[in-house]
N, C-alpha and C positions, 0 to 999 in steps of 0.2 A: 267182917275181918277189918279192923281199924289199922291205918298206917301208923308207923312209928312217928312220934312227935318230936322232931329235932329243930323246931322253929326257934331262931335266935331271939334273945330278949329285946334287942334293938330293932324295932320295925323298920322296914325299908319303905321308901316313898310310895311304891305301888305293890299291890297284892294280886297275884294271879290265882284265880279261884279253881283252876283245873276245868273239870266238866260240870257245870252247875246242875244241880238236881240229882247227880249220880255220885255224890261224895262217898256214900257208903260202899260203892263198888269200885273205888279208885284202885285198890290193890289188884282186883281181878282185871280191870281194864289195862293195867300196866303190863300184864303178861303178854298180850299180843303186841303192845307198843314195843316192848323190849325185844321180842322175837323178830318182829318185822325190821327193827333197826339193825339188829345183828346180821340178818340175812342181807339187808340192803348194803351194809358196809362190806361184808364179805364179797358179794357179787360185784359191786362197783370197783372195789380194789383189785379183784381178780381180773376184770376187764383192763384196768390200767396196767397191771403187772404183765399180762400176756401180750398186750399190744406193744408195751414198751420193750419187752424182751425179743419179740419176733420181728425181724426186719421185713418179712414178707407182708406184715400187717401195717406197715408204715405207708398207708394209703389214705386219701381224703376221707373215705367213708369211716374208717376206723379212728382217724383223728377226731372226727365229729362224735363218734361214740365215746371217746375219752373225754371230750368237752362235756358231753351229756352226763357221764359218770361223775365228773368233778362237781357239776352243779347239783346232782342228786345227793352227793356226799355233803355238800355245803348246806343244802336245804334241810336235810334230815338232822344234821348236827347242830343247826341253828335252833332247832325246836325240841327234839326228843330228849337230850340230856336234861334240860331244865324241866320238861314235862314229867320225866321219871322222878326227878327230885320232888316235884309236887305230889305225884301219885304215891310214891313210896314213903317219903319222909315228912310230908306236909311243909316243905320248904317253899313257901309261896311268895316270899319277898323278892323284889327286884328293884334295883336303883333306877333312877330316871335315865342316867347314861346307858346302863345296861339294856333298858327297855328300848331306847331309841336305836341303839346299835343292832339289837336283835331284829327290830322292825325293818331297819335299812337292809340288812343282809337277806332277810326272808323275801322281801319284795324285789330287791335287786336281782337275786338269783332266779326268781320267778320270771322276770322280764328277760334275763339272760337265757334261760331255758327256752323261752318262746322264740328268741332269735335263732338258737341252735336248731330247733325243730323246723323253722322256715328254711334254713340252710340245708338241712337234711332232705327236705322236700325238693329243693332245687337240685341237689346232688342226684336224687333218684330220677328227676326229670331229664337231666343231661345224660345220665347213664343209660336210660331206656330210649329216649327220643333222639339223642345225638351221640351214640356210643363211639363213633370214630373220632370225635373231637373231645371226648371226655378228658383224656390225659392232658390236653392243652388248655381246656377251659378251667378245669378244677385241679390245680396243683396243690401240693402240701403248703407251699408258701401262701397261696391265695386263700386257702382254708384258714390258715393262721391269721391272715389279715381280716377275714370275715368274722372270725371269733373275737378279735380285738375290737372291731367295729361294734359287735353285739355287746361286748362288755362296756364299752364307752357309752353306748346308748342307754344301757341299763343304769349305769352310775348317774348320768346326767338327768334321766327321767326320775329316779327315785331319791336322789340327794335332797331336792326341795321338801320332801315329806317331813323329815325330822326338823328341818329349818322352819317350816311353817308351824309345826307344833310348838316350837320354842317361842313364838311371838306373843302368845297369850299365857296367862297364869292358869294353873290347874286348880280345880275346885277341891273342896275338902275330901270328897269321896274319891279315894285312890284305888278302888276295887275294880279289877278288870275280869269280867266273867269269861275267861278264856284260859287256854294253856300257854299262850304266847302273846306277845305284844303286836296285835294286828292294828293296822293304821286307824281304821274308823273306831275301833274299840277304845283306843287311846284318845282320839280326837273328841269323842263324846264326853271325856272328863274335863275338857277345857271350859273355863268360865269366860264366855263371850261368844261372838258370832263365828261359827265355824264354816260359813258358806264357802270361803276360799278353799279350805281343806277338802270339803266335799266335792267342789267343782274340779279342783286339780286332780283328785283321786279318780273322778269319773272320766275326765279327759284322758288321763294316762291309761285307764282300763280300755277305753274305746280305741285309742291309738294302737295299743299293744295287742289286745285280744282280737279286735275285729279286723285291723289291718293285717296282722300276721295270719289270722285264719283265712282271710281272703286270698293272700298270696299262696298259702298252702293248698287251698281249694283249687286255685287256678293251676298250680303245678300238677296236682293229681287229676284234674280234669283233662289237661293236655296229655298226661300219661295214659289215662283210660282211652282217650280218643285214638292214640297211636297203637295201644295194645289191641284194640278191636280191629285194627287193620292188619294185624299179623296173621298170616295164613297158617304157619306152622303151629300145631298144637303144643309141641314141646317148648318152643320159644314163647308162646302165649302163656303157658303155665309158669315158666321161669320168670317172666316179667311180673306176673301177679304175685308170685312168692317173694320176689324182691321187695315189693311194696307192702306186703301184709304186716310185717313187723313194725314198719314205720307208722302205718295207719293205726295199729293197736296202741302204740306209745302215745300218739297224738290224741286219740280218743280218751285215754286214761289221764292225760295231762290237762286237756282243756275242759272236759265235761265237769269234773269235780270243781275246777277253778271257777267256771261260770256259775255253777250252782251255789258255791260258797259266796261268791261276790254278790249275786242277785239276792240271795236270802238275807245277807247282812244288811243290804240297803233297802230292800223292798218287802222282805218276808217277815213283817213284824208279828204275824200270827204264828210263826214257827217257833217251837220250843228252843230255848238256848242250847240245851244239850244236843239237839239234832244238828244245829248249825256248827257248834264246836266240834262235834264228831266228824262231820264232813270236811271241815277245815283241816283237821288232823289227818283225815284219810288222804286228802290231796297231797300233803307234805310227807306222807309215810309210805303209802302203798305204791304209787308209781315209781319212786326210787328203788323199791324192793323188786318190782316186776320188770323194770326196764332191762337189766342185765340178763334176766331169765329169758325174756322174749327174744332178745337179740342172740343169746346163746343158743336158743332152740331153732331160730329161723335162719341164722347166718352160718352156713356149713363151715366156711373157713375158720371162723372164730370158734365154732363148736369143736372142731378138730383140735385146735391148738389148746383150748381150755382142757379138753379131755386128755391130751398128751401130758400136761403138767399135773393134773390130778392123778393120772395113772402112775406117773413117775414118783409122786409123793407117797402113794399108797403101796406101790410095787417098785422099790428102788432099782431093781434089775431090768425093768421094762424100758424099751427104747423108743417105742412108737405107739400111737393110738389112732384109730380111724373110727370116727363116729358114723353110725349108720343112719 
């Protein structure tokens, strides 16, 4: 089943090839892409809407969920609309400016998401290990400041990437074997020594991924230590349930990111379509599942979402209680 050919007559500086080796299946691949994107947008906007409307949810944990929802929306929207244009209409062209902007937002939002996950781990640590001081340690204002600090870190870390790419001319081959402008895929098209680009990308990955993972592991290590000391089975179970959703989200976020990063740099024997598929998996599946996981595991949010869905389907309904 061939895609519609709506490619413009004037070629753009760069050509995004989609998923190399699977061009004949692009239309079929676009179906889960589109479905996952729609579910992701609906779920994350629902979280933003419900938390915004409900005063009882104006708490640090739910503000962090809103920040995560915003980064999920941004990450998916930076990639999927263009990917669908490639898969559906064969619109593979992208300008240099468009490519660098897309690359900046993808990587910046990835670093921002990592900062939010670290803050969420700290939030759970304080809630479980120091519950009496939770309201004084983590206020809404402090969460907002931590979010701003995470955004500032992300911008400062990622802004040099497009600047470093602009210091050298690009070679004649402007074909990117990907669905989006990934940093190293673009850097490989430079004519000249790209050691600086590789080194800076590696340093940022080590700082962001390994430092943030260490902080998250430390937080959950302290949580597990305190949970094992709890005598009450009910309190023990409640503490574990509180952390389950966060751990699931973190595993979904970091494992595909690590796999994508390592295969792009060191997995030269891995087929291109495998790498590109996993890279898209990381930017598409976690944003879709995050609101579902939190909706299922967080009772207060589940009740409020259920109430609004019930009201929309049954206008006469006044309340909803999730079981």
